C-alpha positions in Angstrom: 29.7 -32.3 11.3 26.7 -31.8 9.1 25.9 -29.1 6.6 24.3 -25.9 7.7 20.6 -25.9 6.9 19.2 -22.8 8.6 17.2 -20.4 6.5 16.9 -16.8 7.7 13.9 -14.9 6.5 12.5 -11.4 7.2 8.9 -10.2 6.8 7.7 -6.6 7.1 4.4 -5.3 8.2 3.7 -1.6 7.4 1.2 0.7 9.0 0.0 4.0 7.8 1.1 3.5 4.2 -1.2 3.1 1.2 -0.9 2.2 -2.4 2.1 0.4 -3.9 4.8 -0.1 -1.3 8.4 -1.0 -2.3 10.7 -2.7 0.2 14.4 -2.3 -0.1 16.4 -4.8 1.9 20.0 -4.1 2.5 22.7 -6.3 4.0 25.3 -4.0 5.4 25.2 -1.1 2.8 24.4 -3.4 -0.2 20.9 -3.5 -1.6 19.9 -7.2 -2.0 16.2 -6.8 -3.0 14.1 -3.7 -4.0 10.6 -4.9 -5.0 7.0 -4.9 -3.8 7.7 -8.2 -2.0 7.7 -7.7 1.8 9.6 -10.9 2.5 13.3 -11.4 2.1 15.4 -14.5 2.6 19.1 -14.0 3.5 21.4 -15.8 1.0 23.6 -18.4 2.6 26.6 -16.4 1.3 25.5 -13.4 3.4 25.0 -15.3 6.6 27.7 -14.8 9.1 29.8 -17.8 10.1 30.1 -18.9 13.8 33.2 -16.8 14.3 32.2 -13.8 12.1 31.1 -10.4 13.2 27.3 -9.8 13.2 25.7 -8.4 10.0 23.1 -5.7 9.8 19.9 -6.1 7.7 17.9 -3.0 7.1 14.6 -2.5 5.2 13.4 0.8 3.8 9.7 1.0 2.9 8.6 3.5 0.3 5.2 4.4 -1.2 5.1 4.3 -5.0 8.8 4.4 -5.7 11.9 2.2 -5.5 14.1 5.1 -4.5 14.0 8.2 -2.3 14.2 9.1 1.3 
């Protein structure tokens, strides 16, 4: 059996937002990236195994701030 070589990436497209947009990517409840970069690559260590339960990846987009609701 060979090594796993899949890369899982996410890209966001925002509408109706202007200025500097910050993207917070969370895996489960843990923030993995909180920058102005709208693309996120899931780390191999965060990818579920073949018998693992699914994971949830969430992105929060904010105008002009890395935090807030």
